[in-house]
Every structure is written in C-alpha cells, then in structure tokens.
C-alpha positions, 0 to 999 in steps of 0.5 A: 500500500505504501509503495503504491502511494509513493509510486503515485506521488512520484508519477504526479511529480514527474507529470508536473515536472514534464508540464513545466519543462514543456512550458520552458521548451516551448518558449525556447522554440518560439525564440528560435523560430523568431517569435518577437521577444519585444515587438515595438509597442510604440512607433514613430509617428513623425520626425522633424526633419522628415526622414530622407528630406533635403533642407536648404538650411541647417535645423536647430534641433531634431524632434521625434513624435511617437504613438505613445509616451516613451522613456529616454536617456541622455543619449536616446537621440544621437545625430551623426555628421557625414564624417560619423561625428556627433553633432548633439549640442545637449542631452535628449529631453522631452518636449515640454508638456509632451511625454510622446515627443523627444528632441535634441539640440544641434550645433550651429556650425553644421556642414552640408551633407547627409546626417544620420539620426540613431535613436533608442527609447523605451515604450510606455509598456516597458519594451525598448525600440530603436531605429535610425533615419537620415536627412540632408542639408544642401544636398545628399552626400556620402556618409560613413555613419552606418545605420545599425541593423541590429535589433532593439534587444540583444538576442541573448539578453532578450531570450533570458528576459523572456524565459524569466517572464514566462516562468514568472507568469507560470509561478504566479498562476501556481501560487495564487491558483493553488492557494485559492483552491485550498481556501475555497475548495477545502480539500481534506488534506492540503499537505500534497499542495504545500509543495506547489505553493512553495514552488510557486513562491520561490519561482516567482521570487527568483524570476523577479530578482533575475528580471531586476538584473536583466532589465538594464541589458534588456532596455539598453540592448547590451549582452548578459555580460553587463548584468551587474553594471551599476549604472544599468541597475540604477536606471532599472531601480529608478524606472517604472518597470523597476519599481513594479519589480521591487513592489513585487518582491515586497509583496512576496514577503507579505505573501510568505507571512500570510501563507505561514499564518494561514497554514497554522490557522487552518491546522488549528481549525482542522479535524485534528485541531482543538475545535474539531471542525469538520473541515478547515474554513478560512476566516473573513480576515484571512480571505480579505488579506489574501484578496488584497495580496493577490490584487496587488501582485497582479497589479505589478504586471498591469502597471508595466505592460499593455494596460499602462499605455494607450486608451482607457488606461484605468479601465484597462489596468482594472481589466488586466488585473482581473484577467490575470487573477482569473487565469491564475485561479483557473489554471493554477487551480487545475494544477492543484486539482490534478495533484490532489487527485493523484497524490492525496492519501484521502480521496478528494471528496466530490464536494471539493471538486464541485466547489472548484467547478463553480470557481472555474466557471466564474473564472471563465466568465471573468476571462471572457468578459475581460478578454473581449474588452482587451481584444477590442482595445488591442485591435480597434477594428476587424481589419486588424484581426488577420492583418496584424501579428497581434490579431493572428496570435489572438485568434490562436489564443481563442482557439486554444481557449475553446479547446480548454473549454471543451476539456472543462466541459468533460470535467464538469460532466464527471464532477456532476456524476461524482456529486450524484454518486455521493448523494444519500440513496433512498434505499436503506444501506447498512450503516457500515457501508455508508460510512465506508462509502463516504471515505473510499470511492471503492468501498467494501460492501457491508457484511450481510446476506449474499445475493446476486445483485450488488449492494447500492454502496458497491455500485456507487463505489465502483461508479465513483472510482471510474468517475475519479479516473475519468476526472483525472484524465479530463483535468490532465487534458485541461492542464496541458491545453492550459499551459499552451494558453499561458504560453500564447498569452505571454507571447501576446504581451510581447507583440505590438497591439493591432490598433497601434500597428495600424495607427503606425502604418497610417502615420507613415502613410500620412507622413509620406503624403505630407512630404509629397509637396517637397523634395525627399530622398531615400538613403540606403547603406548596404555592406558588401564583401566579394571575398578578396583582400580589401574587397569589402566595404559599403555602398550608399544609394541615395534615391531622390525623391523616392516617389512614383515617376522620375528619380535621381540615383547616386551610388557611392562606395565606401572602402574598408578605411571609411573613405570614398572608393572607386570601383570598375562598375555598379549595377542597380535594378528595381523589381516590384514582385507584387505587380510582376514589374521588373527588373528595371535597370537603373543604367548607372554611369560613372559620374567621377567619384560616384555612379548615378543617373537622373532618369530612373522611372518607377511606375507604381508605389509599393515596396520594391526590391533593389538589387545592387551589384558591385564589381571590384575587378574583372572577375570579382563581384557581389550582389546584395538586395534591399527593400525600398518603399516608393511613395505615390 
C-alpha cells in the first residue's frame, strides 16, 4: 500500500515536472523560430526633419513624435555628421508638456551633407525600440555613419528576459491558483499542495530578482555580460518597470507571512485541531488579506505592460488585473486539482471538486468578459484581426481557449456524476457501508446476506472510482491545453497591439503624403564583401525623391578605411514582385567619384526590391538586395 502511494506521488511529480519543462521548451522554440521577444509597442509617428528630406538650411534641433509616451536617456537621440561625428549640442529631453515627443539640440556650425539620426527609447509598456533615419542639408552626400541593423534587444539578453517572464507568469498562476483552491475548495488534506505553493513562491521570487538584473541589458540592448553594471541597475531601480519589480518582491514577503499564518490557522481549525471542525474554513480576515495580496501582485504586471499605455488606461489596468487573477485561479487551480487527485492519501471528496467547478466557471466568465474588452482595445477594428501579428496570435489564443473549454466541459460532466454518486440513496444501506462509502470511492460492501445483485454502496463505489479516473484524465487534458494558453498569452504581451500597428502604418502613410509637396530622398547603406583582400566595404544609394515617376540615383562606395572608393562598375535594378514589374535597370554611369543617373522611372508605389551589384575587378563581384518603399 505504501509503495503504491509513493509510486503515485512520484508519477504526479514527474507529470508536473514534464508540464513545466514543456512550458520552458516551448518558449525556447518560439525564440528560435523568431517569435518577437519585444515587438515595438510604440512607433514613430513623425520626425522633424522628415526622414530622407533635403533642407536648404541647417535645423536647430531634431524632434521625434511617437504613438505613445516613451522613456529616454541622455543619449536616446544621437545625430551623426557625414564624417560619423556627433553633432548633439545637449542631452535628449522631452518636449515640454509632451511625454510622446523627444528632441535634441544641434550645433550651429553644421556642414552640408547627409546626417544620420540613431535613436533608442523605451515604450510606455516597458519594451525598448530603436531605429535610425537620415536627412540632408544642401544636398545628399556620402556618409560613413552606418545605420545599425541590429535589433532593439540583444538576442541573448532578450531570450533570458523572456524565459524569466514566462516562468514568472507560470509561478504566479501556481501560487495564487493553488492557494485559492485550498481556501475555497477545502480539500481534506492540503499537505500534497504545500509543495506547489512553495514552488510557486520561490519561482516567482527568483524570476523577479533575475528580471531586476536583466532589465538594464534588456532596455539598453547590451549582452548578459553587463548584468551587474551599476549604472544599468540604477536606471532599472529608478524606472517604472523597476519599481513594479521591487513592489513585487515586497509583496512576496507579505505573501510568505500570510501563507505561514494561514497554514497554522487552518491546522488549528482542522479535524485534528482543538475545535474539531469538520473541515478547515478560512476566516473573513484571512480571505480579505489574501484578496488584497493577490490584487496587488497582479497589479505589478498591469502597471508595466499593455494596460499602462494607450486608451482607457484605468479601465484597462482594472481589466488586466482581473484577467490575470482569473487565469491564475483557473489554471493554477487545475494544477492543484490534478495533484490532489493523484497524490492525496484521502480521496478528494466530490464536494471539493464541485466547489472548484463553480470557481472555474466564474473564472471563465471573468476571462471572457475581460478578454473581449482587451481584444477590442488591442485591435480597434476587424481589419486588424488577420492583418496584424497581434490579431493572428489572438485568434490562436481563442482557439486554444475553446479547446480548454471543451476539456472543462468533460470535467464538469464527471464532477456532476461524482456529486450524484455521493448523494444519500433512498434505499436503506447498512450503516457500515455508508460510512465506508463516504471515505473510499471503492468501498467494501457491508457484511450481510449474499445475493446476486450488488449492494447500492458497491455500485456507487465502483461508479465513483471510474468517475475519479475519468476526472483525472479530463483535468490532465485541461492542464496541458492550459499551459499552451499561458504560453500564447505571454507571447501576446510581447507583440505590438493591432490598433497601434495600424495607427503606425497610417502615420507613415500620412507622413509620406505630407512630404509629397517637397523634395525627399531615400538613403540606403548596404555592406558588401566579394571575398578578396580589401574587397569589402559599403555602398550608399541615395534615391531622390523616392516617389512614383522620375528619380535621381547616386551610388557611392565606401572602402574598408571609411573613405570614398572607386570601383570598375555598379549595377542597380528595381523589381516590384507584387505587380510582376521588373527588373528595371537603373543604367548607372560613372559620374567621377560616384555612379548615378537622373532618369530612373518607377511606375507604381509599393515596396520594391533593389538589387545592387558591385564589381571590384574583372572577375570579382557581389550582389546584395534591399527593400525600398516608393511613395505615390
């Protein structure tokens, strides 16, 4: 008997460990196949000077406007001259009264040529974004300032940060869900669930500490080697995401005290305590303190993610807190139910299962209501459902939730059957059989005359045992699908909302239309390497005005030493695959120091594929392609 129980416990622990490992491996797979670790939640709405513009006189400052408020550092905007020298006259700052506008003042003695603006900010929902654009004074020129193609987040730091975020979500679900299961469903023996609560608390504590140290490298785009950089740690501790993480640590200390005292109180009020109550019942004070700690813990997520930016922030933060708590109660409670069904020495009463069934139904109701609101807030229109990454991931989540509800329906069916089995029968049953049936799902029939027909208690016990086994299978299915829902939800929090994505596209379109009345230019810097000594460098291609119709092209080769280099030939062609147009040969000619043409005609607007071929000798050449947008 003891060996069977130990085997049962080991099997349950192995099962839960496998599910947690599945969560981590699934996250790693998402990172490997390119799921965004931190998509741009804010985006550039406008710049002054405009991207690619050619100015007659030098501007006094560079201003950028974003789709939401952003956080900055002193060097969030770096303006580089054609010689790759900084021309900032001061630190980056917010425009007075506008948290979504930033600016930096420039020196007074700016020369003519093409300038590069490299920028890096942090969105209001705590995700870093970066980029670069160019503008010219007088006329475009060659520039040695390289536009970085690196992502806003270092891949190693981003992967570690995301894994910690995923583990934190799983841990808070385990911590809150199992605790609520113990207090609300009142299993006869909470002993098997203590390990889950402790695992949830320690995992959440550890991941929070890790996130405090990873936040700096994550925001600055540096590698894990800067984990203990004092400056980055200081920046984290003085930022809103850092305050949220510190508040979470303080709350976890309070949670630890709450758990210890609650466990002691339940033990005193339990059947083995002095009051000999039929089952441990939490007091209203315990429930009030627990509710406050759970709400506060959920709030540390709401203040640092999607809900903290955009429209209807107070309502969105309230919805996010309720959504997170409902998710934790449902999914964490499922883990507790699965553990209780497998590991409890005393069979789980149908009353406890029935209580959780009602609790899960309430959680699902809250999830649906808050989920509908958050979907509307994140998408904004039906077009965003399938036209944006956020919308497509949301559809995947809805499908997973539907599968989870289907599994939950089976669990509720078996819960109802177990409840029916444990109800007193109208048929007179010997007292001993009744007492055994109340404590054992497969009771031994009471002594009595032997008949061919099974006793009522025996039939109920057999049905109860089959019901428990079926319930275990359906709950296991719920837990597996629930883990998938949790993973998709965390991916969704790292994806730019569809509303913001469409607003950004509209802003870019309006900016292009507004630029139609004046001269503009598109500057592209393309590295190349033919594989021979000294056969590498960069080719800078300036396309002016970058609109439908006739365009001027200037192609300059920058050698390994950063100076202007000459090559025997440069070929350039444009293809619009969407309309099956091209390739259109630009027919560049040597203009003495650069290759160019003034008669490139592009007939349609869209994203064109630009192919450049650089020949460095009679036999050595290499081709590279880039995407360029041509406005109307």
